[in-house]
Residue frames relative to the residue before (quaternion, step in Angstrom):
aa qw qx qy qz dx dy dz
X 1.0000 0.0000 0.0000 0.0000 0.00 0.00 0.00
X 0.3064 -0.7600 0.5463 0.1733 3.59 -0.96 0.82
X 0.7584 0.3383 -0.2693 0.4877 3.53 -1.15 0.62
X 0.6189 -0.5342 0.4171 0.3970 3.54 -1.33 -0.05
X 0.2073 -0.7803 0.5790 0.1131 3.56 -0.64 1.11
X 0.1863 -0.8035 0.5607 0.0730 3.57 -0.79 1.02
X 0.1903 -0.7537 0.6219 0.0944 3.53 -0.81 1.09
X 0.1819 -0.8304 0.5221 0.0686 3.56 -0.38 1.22
X 0.7895 0.2240 -0.1175 0.5592 3.58 1.13 -0.58
X 0.6121 -0.5456 0.4323 0.3753 3.53 -1.28 0.47
X 0.6539 0.5350 -0.3165 0.4313 3.58 0.91 -0.90
X 0.6285 0.5420 -0.3304 0.4495 3.58 1.01 -0.82
X 0.6752 0.4806 -0.2829 0.4829 3.58 0.95 -0.88
X 0.6318 0.5401 -0.3273 0.4494 3.59 0.98 -0.82
X 0.6637 0.5115 -0.3065 0.4517 3.56 0.92 -0.90
X 0.6284 0.5426 -0.3311 0.4485 3.56 1.04 -0.78
X 0.7397 0.3920 -0.2139 0.5034 3.58 1.07 -0.75
X 0.4718 -0.6821 0.4410 0.3431 3.58 1.24 -0.19
X 0.4735 0.6646 -0.4329 0.3830 3.56 1.16 0.68
X 0.4772 -0.6681 0.4910 0.2911 3.57 -0.99 0.84
X 0.3422 -0.7244 0.5614 0.2073 3.57 -1.00 0.84
X 0.1649 -0.8099 0.5603 0.0536 3.56 -0.43 1.27
X 0.7681 0.0635 -0.0275 0.6366 3.56 1.25 -0.52
X 0.4983 -0.7031 0.4143 0.2926 3.62 -0.81 0.89
X 0.7658 0.3881 -0.1918 0.4756 3.60 1.16 -0.45
X 0.7878 0.1857 -0.1221 0.5745 3.59 1.23 0.03
X 0.0208 0.7862 -0.6176 0.0021 3.54 -1.17 0.63
X 0.1877 -0.7171 0.6563 0.1408 3.52 -1.32 0.50
X 0.1085 -0.8120 0.5731 0.0223 3.58 -0.70 1.08
X 0.1654 -0.7378 0.6488 0.0858 3.54 -0.95 1.00
X 0.3449 -0.7946 0.4598 0.1957 3.59 -0.18 1.29
X 0.6230 0.5669 -0.3502 0.4097 3.59 1.06 -0.65
X 0.7048 0.4499 -0.2604 0.4828 3.59 1.24 -0.39
X 0.4447 0.6822 -0.4707 0.3397 3.58 1.24 0.11
X 0.4582 -0.7004 0.4818 0.2597 3.56 -1.01 0.81
X 0.7926 0.1161 -0.0617 0.5954 3.56 1.19 -0.44
X 0.1318 -0.7779 0.6109 0.0651 3.54 -1.26 0.40
X 0.7284 0.4428 -0.3071 0.4231 3.54 -1.08 0.73
X 0.5561 0.6181 -0.4062 0.3791 3.61 1.21 -0.08
X 0.5437 0.6087 -0.4127 0.4045 3.58 1.20 -0.34
X 0.5412 -0.6267 0.4417 0.3454 3.62 -1.02 0.69
X 0.5852 -0.5989 0.4163 0.3543 3.57 -1.22 0.44
X 0.7867 0.1709 -0.0891 0.5864 3.60 1.10 -0.64
X 0.2007 0.7984 -0.5322 0.1977 3.55 -0.56 1.11
X 0.1641 -0.7514 0.6237 0.1398 3.53 -1.37 0.09
X 0.3234 -0.7304 0.5715 0.1878 3.53 -1.24 0.56
X 0.3821 -0.7187 0.5322 0.2330 3.57 -1.07 0.71
X 0.7002 0.3908 -0.2441 0.5454 3.56 1.21 0.50
X 0.6316 -0.5169 0.4080 0.4092 3.58 -1.29 0.22
X 0.0333 -0.8043 0.5928 -0.0256 3.56 -0.95 0.92
X 0.0412 -0.7728 0.6333 0.0091 3.55 -1.01 0.89
X 0.1564 -0.7790 0.6032 0.0703 3.57 -0.84 1.04
X 0.0973 -0.7236 0.6788 0.0791 3.54 -1.07 0.86
X 0.0930 -0.8326 0.5459 0.0101 3.56 -0.27 1.28
X 0.1857 -0.7997 0.5670 0.0677 3.54 -0.88 1.05
X 0.7743 0.1359 -0.1219 0.6059 3.59 1.23 -0.23
X 0.5523 -0.5867 0.4712 0.3589 3.55 -1.25 0.43
X 0.0481 0.8217 -0.5647 0.0606 3.59 -0.74 0.99
X 0.8027 -0.1535 0.0776 0.5710 3.57 1.14 0.51
X 0.4800 -0.6572 0.4995 0.2971 3.54 -1.26 0.29
X 0.2363 -0.7726 0.5763 0.1232 3.56 -0.63 1.14
X 0.1253 -0.7833 0.6063 0.0555 3.56 -0.78 1.03
X 0.0141 -0.7745 0.6311 -0.0400 3.52 -0.78 1.12
X 0.7926 -0.0034 -0.0515 0.6075 3.57 -0.35 1.24
X 0.7751 -0.2911 0.2391 0.5073 3.56 -0.73 -1.08
X 0.6808 0.5189 -0.2643 0.4444 3.57 1.26 -0.13
X 0.3483 -0.7380 0.5503 0.1767 3.52 -1.27 0.62
X 0.0688 -0.7471 0.6568 0.0754 3.49 -1.29 0.48
X 0.3315 -0.8275 0.4293 0.1450 3.56 -0.59 1.14
X 0.4979 -0.6786 0.4291 0.3279 3.62 1.19 0.35
X 0.0702 0.8058 -0.5828 0.0781 3.60 0.75 0.94
X 0.6103 -0.5889 0.3925 0.3559 3.52 -1.17 0.67
X 0.8472 0.2008 -0.1450 0.4700 3.54 -1.19 0.69
X 0.5366 0.6044 -0.4263 0.4063 3.58 0.90 0.85
X 0.2919 -0.7265 0.5954 0.1803 3.52 -1.28 0.52
X 0.1053 -0.7689 0.6300 0.0291 3.55 -0.95 0.99
X 0.1730 -0.8065 0.5628 0.0538 3.57 -0.81 1.08
X 0.0545 -0.7929 0.6069 0.0047 3.56 -0.95 0.93
X 0.3192 -0.7178 0.5871 0.1954 3.55 -0.91 0.95
X 0.6752 -0.4903 0.3435 0.4310 3.62 -1.17 0.36
X 0.8574 0.1813 -0.1735 0.4493 3.54 -1.16 0.91
X 0.4198 0.6481 -0.5171 0.3692 3.59 1.15 0.39
X 0.3373 -0.7503 0.5386 0.1820 3.58 -0.99 0.86
X 0.0141 -0.7865 0.6173 -0.0140 3.55 -0.89 0.98
X 0.1765 -0.7783 0.5978 0.0760 3.51 -1.24 0.56
X 0.2040 -0.7686 0.5969 0.1059 3.54 -0.97 0.91
X 0.0091 -0.7918 0.6098 -0.0327 3.55 -0.75 1.12
X 0.8142 0.2079 -0.1772 0.5123 3.58 -1.21 0.52
X 0.1193 0.8321 -0.5307 0.1083 3.56 1.02 0.85
X 0.3754 -0.7346 0.5232 0.2137 3.58 -0.83 1.02
X 0.4779 -0.7024 0.4585 0.2609 3.54 -1.12 0.70
X 0.5855 0.5818 -0.4005 0.3978 3.62 1.13 -0.37
X 0.6128 -0.5833 0.3937 0.3595 3.53 -1.20 0.56
X 0.3632 -0.7584 0.4926 0.2240 3.62 -0.66 1.02
X 0.2153 -0.7320 0.6258 0.1620 3.52 -1.32 0.33
X 0.4687 0.6476 -0.4973 0.3370 3.52 -0.97 0.83
X 0.3875 -0.7121 0.5461 0.2108 3.51 -1.35 -0.04
X 0.1090 -0.7553 0.6361 0.1139 3.51 -1.32 0.27
X 0.1503 -0.7365 0.6530 0.0928 3.53 -1.12 0.81
X 0.0105 0.7935 -0.6066 0.0482 3.56 -0.76 1.09
X 0.1174 0.7975 -0.5870 0.0749 3.58 -0.80 0.93
X 0.4484 -0.7122 0.4918 0.2232 3.52 -0.97 0.99
X 0.5924 -0.5826 0.4147 0.3711 3.63 -1.05 0.67
X 0.6007 0.5766 -0.3670 0.4148 3.60 1.08 -0.58
X 0.5700 0.6063 -0.3837 0.4004 3.60 1.14 -0.54
X 0.7858 0.3313 -0.1593 0.4973 3.57 0.93 -0.89
X 0.4015 0.7380 -0.4672 0.2755 3.58 1.26 -0.08
X 0.8071 0.2432 -0.1985 0.5000 3.58 -0.88 0.99
X 0.6247 0.5255 -0.3428 0.4649 3.60 1.28 -0.03
X 0.6604 -0.4871 0.3812 0.4258 3.56 -1.31 0.18
X 0.6008 0.5689 -0.3602 0.4308 3.59 1.11 -0.62
X 0.6140 0.5492 -0.3484 0.4473 3.59 1.00 -0.77
X 0.6861 0.4860 -0.2840 0.4610 3.57 0.98 -0.84
X 0.7436 0.3935 -0.2215 0.4931 3.59 1.13 -0.55
X 0.3944 0.7432 -0.4753 0.2575 3.64 1.21 -0.02
X 0.6044 0.5741 -0.3563 0.4220 3.59 1.08 -0.68
X 0.6199 0.5571 -0.3410 0.4348 3.59 1.19 -0.48
X 0.6432 0.4784 -0.3226 0.5033 3.59 1.21 -0.41
X 0.0854 -0.8768 0.4726 0.0235 3.50 0.62 1.24
X 0.5372 0.6476 -0.4084 0.3540 3.60 1.18 -0.33
X 0.5351 0.5964 -0.4236 0.4225 3.61 1.21 -0.15
X 0.7064 0.3994 -0.2591 0.5238 3.59 1.25 -0.27
X 0.4260 0.6746 -0.4869 0.3555 3.58 1.22 0.30
X 0.5363 -0.5681 0.4974 0.3771 3.53 -1.29 0.30
X 0.6547 -0.5332 0.3609 0.3959 3.59 -1.18 0.52
X 0.6885 0.4849 -0.2927 0.4529 3.60 0.98 -0.80
X 0.6147 0.4948 -0.3578 0.4993 3.60 1.30 0.10
X 0.1921 0.8359 -0.4892 0.1583 3.54 1.21 0.67
X 0.5003 -0.6351 0.5056 0.3012 3.54 -1.33 0.37
X 0.2023 -0.7858 0.5778 0.0881 3.57 -0.67 1.14
X 0.2300 -0.8291 0.5045 0.0722 3.55 -0.57 1.21
X 0.4058 -0.6216 0.5991 0.3000 3.52 -1.27 0.52
X 0.6669 -0.4974 0.3479 0.4322 3.59 -1.20 0.26
X 0.6432 0.5142 -0.3275 0.4634 3.59 0.99 -0.77
X 0.6482 0.5072 -0.3139 0.4734 3.58 0.99 -0.83
X 0.6269 0.5423 -0.3298 0.4517 3.56 1.00 -0.83
X 0.6584 0.5062 -0.3129 0.4609 3.59 0.95 -0.83
X 0.6263 0.5268 -0.3337 0.4679 3.59 1.05 -0.71
X 0.6469 0.5129 -0.3107 0.4710 3.57 1.00 -0.86
X 0.6508 0.5098 -0.3150 0.4662 3.58 0.94 -0.85
X 0.6217 0.5331 -0.3400 0.4623 3.57 1.06 -0.71
X 0.6207 0.5277 -0.3330 0.4748 3.59 1.05 -0.75
X 0.6550 0.5101 -0.3087 0.4643 3.58 0.93 -0.91
X 0.6725 0.5021 -0.2994 0.4538 3.57 0.91 -0.89
X 0.6297 0.5230 -0.3351 0.4665 3.59 1.07 -0.68
X 0.6400 0.5040 -0.3218 0.4825 3.57 1.03 -0.76
X 0.6502 0.5170 -0.3134 0.4603 3.58 0.96 -0.88
X 0.6260 0.5407 -0.3350 0.4512 3.57 1.00 -0.80
X 0.6695 0.4861 -0.2946 0.4783 3.57 1.00 -0.82
X 0.6275 0.5410 -0.3334 0.4498 3.59 1.08 -0.70
X 0.6709 0.4952 -0.2912 0.4689 3.56 1.09 -0.69
X 0.5701 0.5619 -0.3817 0.4620 3.55 1.29 -0.24
X 0.5795 -0.5851 0.4328 0.3668 3.58 -1.05 0.69
X 0.4992 -0.6678 0.4626 0.3013 3.57 -0.90 0.94
X 0.0929 0.7751 -0.6192 0.0848 3.56 -0.87 1.00
X 0.7652 -0.3923 0.2464 0.4470 3.59 -1.26 -0.12
X 0.6659 0.4977 -0.2975 0.4695 3.58 1.25 -0.34
X 0.4782 0.7336 -0.4117 0.2524 3.58 1.21 -0.50
X 0.6954 0.4841 -0.3014 0.4373 3.58 0.67 -1.05
X 0.6705 0.5135 -0.3092 0.4372 3.57 0.83 -0.96
X 0.6937 0.4754 -0.2794 0.4634 3.59 0.91 -0.90
X 0.6451 0.5108 -0.3206 0.4692 3.58 1.00 -0.81
X 0.6795 0.4896 -0.2906 0.4628 3.57 0.85 -0.97
X 0.6242 0.5391 -0.3377 0.4535 3.60 1.04 -0.75
X 0.6665 0.4937 -0.2989 0.4718 3.57 1.01 -0.78
X 0.6148 0.5211 -0.3457 0.4805 3.59 1.09 -0.68
X 0.6539 0.5158 -0.3098 0.4586 3.56 0.95 -0.90
X 0.6226 0.5297 -0.3327 0.4701 3.59 1.02 -0.78
X 0.6417 0.5273 -0.3085 0.4637 3.56 0.96 -0.92
X 0.6916 0.4797 -0.2825 0.4603 3.59 0.85 -0.95
X 0.6292 0.5244 -0.3363 0.4648 3.58 1.09 -0.64
X 0.6054 0.5216 -0.3468 0.4911 3.58 1.11 -0.64
X 0.6453 0.5236 -0.3227 0.4530 3.58 0.96 -0.83
X 0.6185 0.5338 -0.3354 0.4691 3.58 1.05 -0.76
X 0.6466 0.5118 -0.3143 0.4703 3.58 0.96 -0.85
X 0.6984 0.4776 -0.2835 0.4514 3.58 0.87 -0.93
X 0.6145 0.5137 -0.3557 0.4817 3.59 1.09 -0.58
X 0.6039 0.5403 -0.3548 0.4664 3.60 1.04 -0.70
X 0.6444 0.5106 -0.3089 0.4782 3.57 0.99 -0.86
X 0.6597 0.5139 -0.3153 0.4487 3.59 0.95 -0.85
X 0.6201 0.5294 -0.3422 0.4670 3.60 1.02 -0.74
X 0.6733 0.5033 -0.2932 0.4554 3.59 0.97 -0.89
X 0.7169 0.4631 -0.2665 0.4479 3.58 0.81 -1.00
X 0.7150 0.3757 -0.2507 0.5337 3.58 1.24 -0.27
X 0.1861 0.8412 -0.4924 0.1236 3.55 1.15 0.62
X 0.6185 0.5496 -0.3610 0.4302 3.61 1.05 -0.65
X 0.6423 0.4915 -0.3077 0.5012 3.57 1.12 -0.72
X 0.6535 0.5341 -0.3088 0.4387 3.55 0.98 -0.89
X 0.6281 0.5397 -0.3385 0.4469 3.59 1.02 -0.77
X 0.6315 0.5234 -0.3229 0.4723 3.55 1.07 -0.76
X 0.6443 0.5132 -0.3156 0.4711 3.58 1.01 -0.83
X 0.6351 0.5309 -0.3261 0.4566 3.58 0.97 -0.86
X 0.6600 0.5089 -0.3032 0.4621 3.57 0.93 -0.90
X 0.6817 0.4766 -0.2880 0.4745 3.58 0.91 -0.90
X 0.6047 0.5585 -0.3416 0.4536 3.57 1.11 -0.69
X 0.6846 0.4746 -0.2854 0.4739 3.58 0.87 -0.94
X 0.6392 0.5170 -0.3257 0.4669 3.59 1.02 -0.75
X 0.6088 0.5614 -0.3454 0.4415 3.57 1.07 -0.74
X 0.6740 0.4889 -0.2962 0.4680 3.56 0.88 -0.95
X 0.6428 0.5281 -0.3220 0.4519 3.58 0.93 -0.91
X 0.6782 0.4922 -0.2887 0.4630 3.56 0.89 -0.98
X 0.6205 0.5550 -0.3330 0.4429 3.56 1.03 -0.83
X 0.7142 0.4559 -0.2550 0.4659 3.57 0.85 -0.98
X 0.6941 0.4766 -0.2801 0.4612 3.61 1.02 -0.75
X 0.6720 0.5406 -0.2971 0.4099 3.58 1.10 -0.68
X 0.5170 -0.6422 0.4178 0.3818 3.57 1.22 -0.35
X 0.4017 0.7254 -0.4723 0.2989 3.58 1.26 0.06
X 0.6141 0.5703 -0.3556 0.4137 3.57 1.02 -0.75
X 0.6513 0.5203 -0.3234 0.4477 3.59 1.05 -0.72
X 0.7428 0.3955 -0.2207 0.4931 3.59 1.04 -0.73
X 0.7992 0.2953 -0.1337 0.5061 3.61 1.06 -0.71
X 0.5835 -0.6022 0.3731 0.3971 3.58 1.23 -0.02
X 0.7681 -0.3594 0.2665 0.4581 3.53 -1.34 -0.09
X 0.5166 -0.6181 0.4769 0.3517 3.62 -1.04 0.64
X 0.1999 -0.7939 0.5672 0.0892 3.57 -1.00 0.81
X 0.6292 -0.5203 0.4170 0.3994 3.54 -1.29 0.37
X 0.6444 0.5361 -0.3259 0.4372 3.58 0.97 -0.83
X 0.6187 0.5424 -0.3407 0.4549 3.58 0.99 -0.82
X 0.6950 0.4708 -0.2746 0.4689 3.57 0.84 -0.99
X 0.6483 0.5226 -0.3225 0.4501 3.59 0.94 -0.86
X 0.6429 0.5223 -0.3208 0.4594 3.58 0.95 -0.86
X 0.6667 0.5018 -0.2984 0.4633 3.58 0.96 -0.86
X 0.7111 0.4239 -0.2415 0.5062 3.58 1.16 -0.62
X 0.4015 -0.7347 0.4482 0.3133 3.58 1.38 0.02
X 0.5239 0.5775 -0.4342 0.4511 3.53 0.96 1.00
X 0.4993 -0.5904 0.5108 0.3757 3.55 -1.27 0.21
X 0.6345 -0.5508 0.3830 0.3838 3.57 -1.17 0.55
X 0.6744 0.5035 -0.2982 0.4504 3.58 0.94 -0.88
X 0.6460 0.5146 -0.3273 0.4591 3.58 0.97 -0.83
X 0.6469 0.5129 -0.3144 0.4686 3.58 0.94 -0.89
X 0.6681 0.5099 -0.3001 0.4511 3.57 0.91 -0.91
X 0.6746 0.4859 -0.2946 0.4712 3.58 0.93 -0.89
X 0.6263 0.5420 -0.3317 0.4517 3.57 1.02 -0.83
X 0.6905 0.4779 -0.2829 0.4635 3.58 0.83 -0.97
X 0.6266 0.5420 -0.3336 0.4497 3.57 1.03 -0.79
X 0.6688 0.4888 -0.2944 0.4765 3.58 0.99 -0.86
X 0.7106 0.4763 -0.2604 0.4477 3.58 0.96 -0.88
X 0.8409 0.2169 -0.0545 0.4929 3.58 0.86 -0.97
X 0.4639 -0.6742 0.4545 0.3516 3.57 1.19 -0.41
X 0.6895 0.4133 -0.2703 0.5298 3.57 1.31 -0.02
X 0.4924 -0.6525 0.4901 0.3026 3.55 -1.12 0.69
X 0.6660 -0.4819 0.3750 0.4285 3.57 -1.28 0.23
X 0.6486 0.5204 -0.3162 0.4566 3.57 0.99 -0.83
X 0.6364 0.5204 -0.3299 0.4640 3.59 1.02 -0.74
X 0.6172 0.5350 -0.3396 0.4663 3.59 1.07 -0.73
X 0.6530 0.5103 -0.3106 0.4655 3.57 0.95 -0.88
X 0.6532 0.5203 -0.3133 0.4521 3.57 0.95 -0.87
X 0.6391 0.5195 -0.3266 0.4637 3.60 0.99 -0.78
X 0.6464 0.5116 -0.3127 0.4719 3.58 1.02 -0.83
X 0.6292 0.5333 -0.3263 0.4617 3.58 1.05 -0.76
X 0.6520 0.5049 -0.3113 0.4724 3.58 0.96 -0.85
X 0.6373 0.5239 -0.3276 0.4606 3.59 0.97 -0.86
X 0.6731 0.4935 -0.2905 0.4680 3.58 0.91 -0.95
X 0.6372 0.5296 -0.3265 0.4548 3.58 1.02 -0.82
X 0.6534 0.5153 -0.3171 0.4550 3.59 0.92 -0.88
X 0.6361 0.5292 -0.3261 0.4572 3.57 1.01 -0.82
X 0.6855 0.5000 -0.2838 0.4468 3.55 0.94 -0.92
X 0.5399 0.6303 -0.4003 0.3886 3.58 1.20 -0.44
X 0.6699 0.5143 -0.2939 0.4476 3.57 1.15 -0.57
X 0.5563 0.5772 -0.4009 0.4434 3.58 1.27 -0.03
X 0.3894 -0.7963 0.4181 0.1990 3.56 -0.15 1.35
X 0.7248 0.4764 -0.2557 0.4270 3.56 0.97 -0.83
X 0.6544 0.5225 -0.3134 0.4478 3.63 1.23 -0.03
X 0.3545 -0.7193 0.5612 0.2048 3.53 -0.95 0.94
X 0.6710 -0.4695 0.3743 0.4350 3.59 -1.28 0.21
X 0.6445 0.5238 -0.3240 0.4532 3.59 0.96 -0.84
X 0.6578 0.5094 -0.3141 0.4573 3.59 0.92 -0.87
X 0.6289 0.5266 -0.3271 0.4693 3.58 1.01 -0.79
X 0.6361 0.5398 -0.3230 0.4469 3.56 0.98 -0.88
X 0.6882 0.4771 -0.2831 0.4676 3.59 0.86 -0.94
X 0.6452 0.5283 -0.3246 0.4464 3.59 0.99 -0.78
X 0.6771 0.4842 -0.2894 0.4725 3.59 1.08 -0.67
X 0.6121 -0.5885 0.3398 0.4044 3.58 1.24 -0.26
X 0.4767 0.6562 -0.4470 0.3773 3.58 1.28 0.16
X 0.4465 -0.7029 0.4894 0.2588 3.56 -0.95 0.90
X 0.8012 0.1506 -0.0532 0.5767 3.57 1.10 -0.73
X 0.5129 -0.6566 0.4563 0.3123 3.62 -0.86 0.89
X 0.6145 0.5641 -0.3538 0.4231 3.59 1.07 -0.73
X 0.6336 0.5235 -0.3223 0.4698 3.56 1.08 -0.80
X 0.6319 0.5285 -0.3226 0.4662 3.57 1.02 -0.84
X 0.6564 0.5208 -0.3145 0.4461 3.59 0.92 -0.89
X 0.6566 0.4955 -0.3103 0.4765 3.59 0.97 -0.85
X 0.6382 0.5308 -0.3108 0.4630 3.57 1.00 -0.90
X 0.6742 0.5029 -0.2935 0.4544 3.58 0.88 -0.96
X 0.6820 0.4847 -0.2949 0.4614 3.58 0.89 -0.92
X 0.6203 0.5514 -0.3413 0.4414 3.58 1.02 -0.76
X 0.7582 0.4027 -0.1997 0.4722 3.57 1.00 -0.84
X 0.7823 0.3122 -0.1723 0.5108 3.61 1.16 -0.43
X 0.4585 -0.6817 0.4488 0.3516 3.57 1.22 -0.43
X 0.7288 0.3273 -0.2171 0.5609 3.59 1.32 0.00
X 0.4886 -0.6003 0.5235 0.3562 3.55 -1.21 0.40
X 0.6603 -0.4946 0.3607 0.4350 3.64 -1.16 0.32
X 0.6540 0.5170 -0.3136 0.4545 3.58 0.98 -0.84
X 0.6451 0.5153 -0.3133 0.4692 3.58 0.99 -0.84
X 0.6491 0.5079 -0.3162 0.4698 3.57 0.99 -0.83
X 0.6675 0.5042 -0.3052 0.4550 3.56 0.85 -0.96
X 0.6709 0.5084 -0.3008 0.4482 3.59 0.92 -0.87
X 0.7348 0.4416 -0.2381 0.4565 3.58 0.87 -0.97
X 0.7747 0.3740 -0.1920 0.4724 3.58 1.08 -0.62
X 0.8124 0.2739 -0.1262 0.4990 3.56 1.04 -0.61
X 0.2480 -0.7883 0.5162 0.2249 3.57 1.24 -0.50
X 0.4331 0.6837 -0.4632 0.3612 3.53 1.13 0.76
X 0.5534 -0.6078 0.4405 0.3609 3.60 -1.09 0.55
X 0.4753 -0.6715 0.4920 0.2848 3.57 -1.15 0.60
């Protein structure tokens, strides 16, 4: 198939794979039991949440400009309408699972209100969750519990039980991502260092004056990470969000500039990337308890 193929419904995707639709809003797919492989288009998107548990390499997944090679025992999360591409698809029969559920399934539930907290759905594919064997078995148990409920006749309890099992699965994933951040602390420390250097360089180079305040997205792109992954990593490592780190760097740079006698408060604001001096003054006071003028007067005795 040419172009980006969009699967809008669970049933449409099930039919393409030859899988029976047990529920119109959710499916569990065991790839090892598919009768055929390779009929799916090379580039496509789903109109629903999708999680892949890959047990064997079956092709190179391209998400944006980056590749992910489907390493064994990993979980890949896709939010609705993300575009993925499969290249170099292998001909052998794949092994693994997929959980797909439509936003309508969880609408009006507590899970719908907390989905924004599962930020890994906005991670890049190459920021996948790598599982230990014990973790993998726990995930498979979650999938099997959901499948068991799907095979049960739909009744008034079905949605609540299915959604509860999905929420349990996602909470396990949150725990395992926390573990992954910890076990890769040496890599994370390097990212933290490069992140701080990026902000420093941005502010010293004059980019802030021409391009505005530094953003989390700018830094994440330079580090080849997604904004959410960078933010979660920093939060786990330091207790502060990426935005809080940027704000601290801005305050440090502002304080340094206060000692430059020939610069007014307004000029400092524009150099840091603020569109309006008043906004800079409010930002500075919120973070230091003093206005820029009060800080300059009490610390430098320099004219405003």
